[in-house]
DRENDO-1510 file (C-alpha; in Angstrom, 1 decimal, always signed):
<recs>
REC; n; res; u; v; w
REC; 1; MET; +93.6; +122.1; +95.2 .
REC; 2; SER; +92.4; +119.3; +97.2 .
REC; 3; SER; +94.3; +116.1; +98.5 .
REC; 4; THR; +91.6; +114.2; +96.7 .
REC; 5; GLU; +91.9; +116.1; +93.1 .
REC; 6; ILE; +95.7; +115.7; +93.6 .
REC; 7; ASN; +95.2; +111.8; +94.2 .
REC; 8; ASN; +92.7; +111.4; +91.2 .
REC; 9; ALA; +95.4; +112.9; +88.8 .
REC; 10; LEU; +98.3; +110.2; +90.6 .
REC; 11; ASN; +96.1; +108.0; +89.6 .
REC; 12; LEU; +96.6; +108.1; +86.0 .
REC; 13; PHE; +99.5; +107.4; +85.8 .
REC; 14; SER; +101.7; +104.0; +85.4 .
REC; 15; PRO; +104.3; +103.1; +88.5 .
REC; 16; VAL; +107.6; +103.0; +88.3 .
REC; 17; GLY; +109.7; +101.4; +91.1 .
REC; 18; LEU; +112.7; +103.0; +93.2 .
REC; 19; GLU; +115.3; +100.3; +91.8 .
REC; 20; ASP; +113.9; +101.2; +88.4 .
REC; 21; LEU; +115.4; +105.3; +88.1 .
REC; 22; ASP; +118.5; +104.0; +88.9 .
REC; 23; ALA; +119.6; +104.0; +85.0 .
REC; 24; ILE; +118.1; +108.0; +85.4 .
REC; 25; ARG; +119.2; +108.8; +88.6 .
REC; 26; PHE; +121.5; +111.8; +86.8 .
REC; 27; MET; +124.1; +113.0; +89.8 .
REC; 28; ASN; +125.8; +114.9; +87.2 .
REC; 29; ARG; +122.8; +116.5; +85.1 .
REC; 30; VAL; +121.5; +119.2; +83.5 .
REC; 31; ASP; +118.5; +121.0; +85.7 .
REC; 32; THR; +115.8; +123.2; +84.6 .
REC; 33; LYS; +113.7; +124.7; +87.0 .
REC; 34; PHE; +109.9; +125.7; +86.8 .
REC; 35; ILE; +107.9; +127.7; +89.6 .
REC; 36; PHE; +104.0; +128.1; +89.1 .
REC; 37; PRO; +100.9; +128.4; +90.9 .
REC; 38; VAL; +100.0; +125.3; +92.6 .
REC; 39; TYR; +96.3; +125.5; +91.1 .
REC; 40; LYS; +97.9; +124.5; +88.0 .
REC; 41; LEU; +99.5; +121.2; +89.0 .
REC; 42; ASN; +96.4; +119.0; +88.5 .
REC; 43; THR; +96.1; +120.3; +84.6 .
REC; 44; LEU; +99.9; +119.6; +84.5 .
REC; 45; LEU; +99.8; +116.3; +86.0 .
REC; 46; GLU; +96.7; +115.1; +83.9 .
REC; 47; ARG; +98.7; +116.4; +80.8 .
REC; 48; LEU; +101.7; +114.7; +81.5 .
REC; 49; SER; +100.2; +111.5; +82.6 .
REC; 50; MET; +100.4; +109.8; +79.1 .
REC; 51; SER; +104.3; +110.6; +78.5 .
REC; 52; TYR; +105.6; +109.7; +81.8 .
REC; 53; LYS; +105.5; +107.0; +84.8 .
REC; 54; ILE; +105.3; +108.0; +88.4 .
REC; 55; LEU; +107.9; +106.7; +91.2 .
REC; 56; GLU; +105.1; +104.3; +93.3 .
REC; 57; ILE; +106.9; +103.1; +97.0 .
REC; 58; GLY; +104.5; +101.2; +99.0 .
REC; 59; GLU; +101.3; +102.4; +97.1 .
REC; 60; VAL; +102.5; +106.0; +98.0 .
REC; 61; ARG; +103.1; +108.5; +95.2 .
REC; 62; ALA; +103.6; +111.8; +96.5 .
REC; 63; PHE; +106.7; +111.4; +99.2 .
REC; 64; PRO; +106.8; +114.2; +102.4 .
REC; 65; TYR; +111.0; +115.4; +102.3 .
REC; 66; HIS; +112.7; +117.2; +105.0 .
REC; 67; SER; +116.1; +119.1; +104.3 .
REC; 68; LYS; +118.4; +121.1; +106.6 .
REC; 69; TYR; +120.5; +123.7; +104.8 .
REC; 70; LEU; +124.3; +124.0; +106.3 .
REC; 71; ASP; +126.2; +127.0; +105.4 .
REC; 72; SER; +129.2; +129.2; +107.3 .
REC; 73; GLU; +128.9; +131.9; +109.7 .
REC; 74; GLY; +129.1; +134.6; +106.8 .
REC; 75; LEU; +126.7; +132.6; +104.4 .
REC; 76; PHE; +129.5; +131.3; +102.2 .
REC; 77; PHE; +127.4; +129.3; +99.8 .
REC; 78; TYR; +124.4; +131.8; +99.7 .
REC; 79; ASN; +126.8; +134.5; +98.6 .
REC; 80; GLN; +128.2; +132.2; +95.9 .
REC; 81; HIS; +124.6; +132.2; +94.7 .
REC; 82; VAL; +123.5; +135.6; +94.5 .
REC; 83; THR; +126.7; +137.2; +93.5 .
REC; 84; GLY; +126.0; +134.7; +90.1 .
REC; 85; LYS; +129.5; +133.1; +90.8 .
REC; 86; LEU; +129.5; +130.3; +88.0 .
REC; 87; SER; +131.0; +127.3; +90.0 .
REC; 88; ARG; +128.5; +127.1; +93.4 .
REC; 89; HIS; +127.2; +124.6; +96.1 .
REC; 90; LYS; +125.1; +123.6; +98.6 .
REC; 91; VAL; +125.4; +121.4; +101.4 .
REC; 92; ARG; +122.5; +120.1; +103.0 .
REC; 93; TYR; +120.7; +117.1; +105.3 .
REC; 94; ARG; +117.9; +115.3; +103.5 .
REC; 95; LYS; +115.8; +112.9; +105.2 .
REC; 96; TYR; +113.5; +110.9; +102.9 .
REC; 97; LEU; +110.2; +110.4; +105.0 .
REC; 98; ALA; +108.8; +107.7; +103.2 .
REC; 99; THR; +111.7; +105.1; +103.7 .
REC; 100; GLY; +113.4; +106.8; +106.6 .
REC; 101; ASN; +116.9; +107.2; +105.0 .
REC; 102; SER; +118.7; +110.7; +105.2 .
REC; 103; PHE; +122.2; +111.6; +104.0 .
REC; 104; LEU; +124.7; +114.7; +103.6 .
REC; 105; GLU; +124.4; +116.0; +100.3 .
REC; 106; ILE; +126.5; +118.1; +98.3 .
REC; 107; LYS; +125.0; +119.9; +95.0 .
REC; 108; LYS; +127.7; +121.5; +92.6 .
REC; 109; ARG; +126.3; +123.9; +89.7 .
REC; 110; SER; +129.8; +123.9; +87.4 .
REC; 111; ASN; +130.6; +126.8; +85.1 .
REC; 112; LYS; +129.4; +124.4; +82.3 .
REC; 113; ASN; +125.9; +124.9; +84.1 .
REC; 114; ARG; +125.4; +121.4; +84.8 .
REC; 115; THR; +124.7; +119.8; +88.2 .
REC; 116; ILE; +126.8; +117.4; +90.4 .
REC; 117; LYS; +125.5; +115.8; +93.5 .
REC; 118; TRP; +127.4; +113.5; +95.8 .
REC; 119; ARG; +126.3; +112.1; +99.3 .
REC; 120; ILE; +126.7; +110.0; +102.2 .
REC; 121; GLU; +124.5; +108.1; +104.3 .
REC; 122; SER; +124.1; +110.5; +107.6 .
REC; 123; ASP; +122.0; +110.9; +110.4 .
REC; 124; PHE; +119.5; +113.8; +110.0 .
REC; 125; GLU; +119.1; +114.6; +113.8 .
REC; 126; ILE; +122.8; +116.8; +113.6 .
REC; 127; ASP; +122.8; +120.4; +113.0 .
REC; 128; ASN; +126.8; +120.7; +111.8 .
REC; 129; LEU; +129.6; +118.6; +110.6 .
REC; 130; ASN; +130.8; +115.3; +112.4 .
REC; 131; ASP; +134.1; +114.0; +111.7 .
REC; 132; ASN; +133.1; +111.9; +108.6 .
REC; 133; GLY; +130.9; +114.6; +107.2 .
REC; 134; LEU; +133.6; +117.1; +107.3 .
REC; 135; ILE; +136.0; +114.9; +105.6 .
REC; 136; PHE; +133.5; +114.5; +103.1 .
REC; 137; VAL; +132.6; +118.1; +102.7 .
REC; 138; LYS; +136.3; +119.0; +102.1 .
REC; 139; LYS; +136.6; +116.5; +99.8 .
REC; 140; HIS; +134.5; +117.6; +97.3 .
REC; 141; ILE; +134.8; +121.8; +98.5 .
REC; 142; ALA; +138.5; +122.8; +99.0 .
REC; 143; ASP; +138.1; +126.4; +99.8 .
REC; 144; ILE; +135.0; +126.1; +103.0 .
REC; 145; GLY; +136.2; +126.1; +106.5 .
REC; 146; ASP; +135.4; +123.9; +109.5 .
REC; 147; ASN; +132.3; +125.8; +111.0 .
REC; 148; LEU; +129.3; +124.5; +108.8 .
REC; 149; GLN; +125.9; +124.7; +110.6 .
REC; 150; THR; +122.2; +124.7; +109.9 .
REC; 151; VAL; +120.9; +127.7; +109.0 .
REC; 152; LEU; +117.6; +126.6; +107.2 .
REC; 153; SER; +115.6; +123.9; +107.3 .
REC; 154; ASN; +113.0; +123.4; +104.1 .
REC; 155; LYS; +109.7; +120.8; +104.1 .
REC; 156; PHE; +108.0; +119.7; +100.8 .
REC; 157; THR; +106.1; +117.4; +99.6 .
REC; 158; ARG; +107.5; +115.5; +95.9 .
REC; 159; ILE; +106.2; +114.1; +93.5 .
REC; 160; THR; +108.5; +112.0; +90.6 .
REC; 161; LEU; +107.9; +111.5; +87.2 .
REC; 162; ALA; +110.1; +109.1; +84.8 .
REC; 163; GLY; +109.8; +109.5; +80.9 .
REC; 164; LEU; +107.9; +106.5; +79.1 .
REC; 165; GLU; +109.9; +107.0; +75.8 .
REC; 166; SER; +112.6; +110.0; +77.1 .
REC; 167; SER; +115.9; +109.4; +79.7 .
REC; 168; GLU; +114.7; +112.3; +81.7 .
REC; 169; ARG; +112.9; +112.5; +85.2 .
REC; 170; VAL; +110.4; +115.4; +86.3 .
REC; 171; THR; +109.9; +116.5; +89.9 .
REC; 172; LEU; +107.1; +118.3; +91.5 .
REC; 173; ASP; +107.2; +119.9; +94.5 .
REC; 174; PHE; +104.0; +121.5; +96.8 .
REC; 175; ASN; +103.6; +122.5; +100.3 .
REC; 176; ILE; +106.5; +124.5; +100.5 .
REC; 177; SER; +107.6; +125.6; +103.9 .
REC; 178; PHE; +111.0; +126.8; +105.3 .
REC; 179; SER; +111.8; +127.6; +108.9 .
REC; 180; THR; +115.2; +129.0; +111.0 .
REC; 181; ILE; +116.8; +127.7; +113.9 .
REC; 182; LYS; +114.9; +130.6; +115.6 .
REC; 183; SER; +112.0; +129.2; +114.9 .
REC; 184; ASP; +110.8; +131.9; +112.3 .
REC; 185; SER; +108.6; +130.3; +109.8 .
REC; 186; ILE; +106.8; +130.6; +106.3 .
REC; 187; GLU; +104.8; +128.5; +104.1 .
REC; 188; LEU; +104.5; +128.9; +100.6 .
REC; 189; GLN; +101.3; +127.0; +99.9 .
REC; 190; TYR; +100.5; +128.9; +96.5 .
REC; 191; LEU; +103.7; +127.6; +94.9 .
REC; 192; ALA; +104.8; +124.6; +93.0 .
REC; 193; ILE; +108.6; +124.0; +91.7 .
REC; 194; ALA; +108.9; +121.5; +88.8 .
REC; 195; GLU; +112.4; +120.5; +88.1 .
REC; 196; LEU; +113.5; +118.6; +84.6 .
REC; 197; LYS; +116.3; +116.9; +85.1 .
REC; 198; SER; +118.2; +114.8; +82.2 .
REC; 199; ASP; +121.5; +114.5; +80.9 .
REC; 200; GLY; +121.9; +117.0; +78.4 .
REC; 201; TYR; +119.7; +120.1; +76.9 .
REC; 202; PRO; +116.2; +118.8; +76.7 .
REC; 203; GLY; +115.4; +120.4; +73.2 .
REC; 204; LYS; +112.1; +118.5; +72.2 .
REC; 205; SER; +111.1; +117.4; +75.8 .
REC; 206; GLU; +107.3; +116.2; +75.8 .
REC; 207; PHE; +107.4; +118.1; +79.4 .
REC; 208; THR; +109.0; +121.5; +78.4 .
REC; 209; ARG; +106.3; +121.4; +75.5 .
REC; 210; ILE; +103.2; +120.8; +78.1 .
REC; 211; VAL; +104.5; +123.3; +80.4 .
REC; 212; ARG; +104.9; +126.0; +77.4 .
REC; 213; ASP; +101.2; +125.3; +76.6 .
REC; 214; LEU; +100.1; +126.1; +80.2 .
REC; 215; GLY; +102.1; +129.2; +80.1 .
REC; 216; ILE; +105.0; +128.1; +82.9 .
REC; 217; ARG; +108.5; +129.4; +81.7 .
REC; 218; ALA; +111.5; +128.3; +83.1 .
REC; 219; THR; +113.4; +130.4; +85.6 .
REC; 220; GLY; +116.3; +129.8; +88.1 .
REC; 221; PHE; +115.3; +129.3; +91.6 .
REC; 222; SER; +116.9; +128.4; +94.8 .
REC; 223; LYS; +114.7; +126.9; +97.7 .
REC; 224; TYR; +117.9; +127.9; +100.1 .
REC; 225; CYS; +118.3; +131.2; +98.6 .
REC; 226; ILE; +114.8; +132.2; +98.3 .
REC; 227; GLY; +114.2; +130.6; +102.1 .
REC; 228; THR; +117.1; +132.9; +103.3 .
REC; 229; ALA; +115.8; +135.8; +101.6 .
REC; 230; LEU; +112.2; +135.6; +102.9 .
REC; 231; LEU; +113.1; +134.6; +106.5 .
REC; 232; LYS; +116.5; +136.9; +107.3 .
REC; 233; ASP; +117.5; +140.3; +107.2 .
REC; 234; ILE; +120.8; +139.7; +104.9 .
REC; 235; PRO; +123.0; +141.8; +102.8 .
REC; 236; ARG; +122.4; +141.2; +99.1 .
REC; 237; LYS; +118.8; +140.5; +99.1 .
REC; 238; ASN; +118.2; +143.1; +96.5 .
REC; 239; ILE; +119.6; +141.1; +94.3 .
REC; 240; LEU; +116.8; +138.4; +94.5 .
REC; 241; LYS; +114.0; +141.3; +94.3 .
REC; 242; PRO; +112.9; +139.5; +90.6 .
REC; 243; LYS; +112.4; +136.3; +92.1 .
REC; 244; LEU; +110.7; +137.6; +95.3 .
REC; 245; LEU; +108.6; +139.8; +92.8 .
REC; 246; LEU; +107.8; +136.8; +90.9 .
REC; 247; LEU; +106.7; +134.7; +93.8 .
REC; 248; LYS; +104.7; +137.4; +95.1 .
REC; 249; LYS; +102.6; +137.7; +91.3 .
REC; 250; ILE; +102.4; +133.8; +91.4 .
REC; 251; GLU; +100.6; +134.3; +94.9 .
REC; 252; ASN; +98.5; +137.2; +93.5 .
REC; 253; GLU; +97.4; +134.8; +90.5 .
REC; 254; TYR; +96.5; +131.5; +93.1 .
REC; 255; LEU; +94.5; +133.5; +95.3 .
REC; 256; LYS; +92.4; +135.1; +92.7 .
REC; 257; SER; +92.1; +131.7; +91.5 .
REC; 258; TYR; +91.2; +130.5; +94.6 .
REC; 259; CYS; +88.5; +133.5; +95.3 .
REC; 260; SER; +86.8; +133.0; +91.7 .
</recs>
């Protein structure tokens, strides 16, 4: 998939500005994720262009992101997720490279399967929590100690869409890579991740209809947990084995398409 092909597909969309997305920012929402080989991204974008607008900032429509995930020495948040805890959290620094803005963010998955997000502006270059960050985290996560530190870095490119007639957002991530503080790294150039963000369950969403037509199915997927499992020798990795096997299947499908 070439950058020219992506740009041609992106140019099919009508633009929307960042300020116009505020009404559907959904800091309390239902998330539905889909993973698929990146070669399907062009076709997906072409099909979506009739029903969605695209975020454009300064004539740019695909934006680089950089995240740094924080966790305890015992990987408290990672273990919350892989053991199936219904109410769980992630803590990260995220830098939006197109605007230069950076935030300390908390994502909570509630026991009602809703995603709730809080954030404060923060310096992206620090690797642990300063006093303001610690106060912010403890305000929302009562059962965490003081020793959170950066354990994983993640970079990707994101396209953001907004429904023309539906109150929903779609993000499409690709160019995905992970690295640890020890400089171990891995690139998942074969992978694309789509996420549908809506106030309630999407039902007859045009997005879900199109991805179904393309053979793309919804599946839970955590960048933090998968990146950690791929790069670290950690307990409970076998719990993620079905997701890791799915990644291998997607990689093989991508390679088959690339070589044909």
